[in-house]
C-alpha positions in Angstrom: -27.3 -66.4 18.9 -26.0 -67.3 15.5 -25.7 -70.9 14.2 -22.0 -71.2 14.9 -22.4 -70.0 18.5 -25.2 -72.5 19.0 -23.0 -75.3 17.6 -20.2 -74.2 20.0 -22.6 -74.1 22.9 -23.8 -77.7 22.2 -20.2 -79.0 21.8 -19.2 -77.4 25.1 -22.2 -79.0 26.8 -20.9 -82.3 25.5 -17.5 -81.5 26.9 -19.0 -80.7 30.3 -21.0 -84.0 30.3 -17.9 -86.0 29.2 -15.8 -84.3 31.9 -18.5 -85.2 34.5 -18.6 -88.8 33.2 -14.8 -89.0 33.8 -15.2 -87.9 37.4 -14.3 -84.2 36.8 -17.5 -82.2 37.1 -17.3 -78.6 35.9 -19.1 -76.1 38.1 -18.9 -73.1 35.7 -18.5 -73.2 32.0 -18.9 -70.2 29.7 -17.5 -68.7 26.6 -17.0 -65.2 25.2 -16.1 -64.0 21.7 -12.6 -62.6 21.2 -14.1 -59.8 19.0 -17.6 -58.5 18.3 -20.2 -60.9 17.1 -20.4 -62.8 14.8 -17.2 -64.3 16.1 -15.2 -67.3 15.0 -12.8 -67.4 17.9 -13.7 -67.7 21.5 -12.3 -67.9 25.0 -13.7 -70.8 27.2 -13.8 -70.1 30.9 -14.0 -73.0 33.4 -14.2 -73.4 37.1 -14.4 -76.7 39.0 -13.6 -77.6 42.6 -11.1 -80.3 41.5 -9.1 -77.6 39.7 -8.6 -75.7 43.0 -6.6 -78.6 44.3 -3.9 -78.6 41.6 -1.6 -76.4 39.7 -3.1 -74.5 36.8 -0.9 -76.0 34.2 -1.9 -79.6 35.3 -5.6 -78.6 35.2 -5.2 -77.1 31.7 -3.6 -80.3 30.5 -6.6 -82.3 31.7 -9.1 -79.8 30.3 -7.4 -79.6 26.9 -7.1 -83.4 26.6 -10.8 -83.8 27.5 -11.7 -81.0 25.0 -9.9 -82.8 22.2 -11.5 -86.1 23.1 -15.0 -84.5 23.3 -15.4 -82.2 20.4 -14.6 -82.2 16.7 -11.6 -80.4 15.1 -14.0 -77.8 13.7 -15.0 -76.8 17.2 -11.3 -76.8 18.4 -10.6 -74.2 15.6 -13.2 -72.0 17.2 -11.5 -72.0 20.6 -8.6 -69.7 21.2 -7.8 -70.6 24.8 -9.2 -71.9 28.1 -9.2 -69.6 31.1 -9.3 -71.1 34.6 -11.5 -69.1 36.9 -12.0 -68.9 40.7 -15.4 -69.6 42.1 -16.0 -65.9 42.2 -15.7 -65.8 38.4 -12.4 -63.9 38.4 -9.8 -65.3 36.0 -7.1 -67.3 37.8 -5.0 -68.4 34.8 -4.9 -67.0 31.3 -1.3 -67.3 30.1 -0.3 -67.2 26.4 1.0 -70.7 26.6 -2.6 -72.0 27.1 -3.6 -71.2 23.6 -5.6 -74.0 21.9 -5.1 -72.8 18.4 -2.9 -70.3 16.5 -5.3 -67.4 16.4 -4.2 -64.5 18.7 -6.8 -61.9 19.4 -7.3 -59.6 22.4 -10.4 -60.3 24.5 -12.8 -57.4 24.3 -15.3 -56.6 27.0 -18.3 -58.5 25.7 -21.1 -60.5 27.4 -20.4 -64.1 28.4 -22.5 -66.9 27.1 -23.1 -69.4 29.9 -23.5 -73.1 29.4 -26.5 -74.6 31.0 -27.8 -78.1 30.8 
């Protein structure tokens, strides 16, 4: 893993911890580059039981708000969008209106990097 990927991983671990501290534990959190490594733009994928009980757009609002509160603007610039996943890992919501920043790249088939504490 390159240094930027390690920085993003650490920031997302903080995001997961902060989410848990606010009563919204995240069951699955991973990220994948939008283009081949080294990448500067990533998709973050999230699953949590509490997300299953609400509409995707409401869950995204909560996740994005928590992300902005948890990580620095430099990290935000690395994140293109958040995808909400089912517990099976399949993507539930990945609409264009969930973009975090202005970068628009197509997601390529690349290995995911899973966040573990």
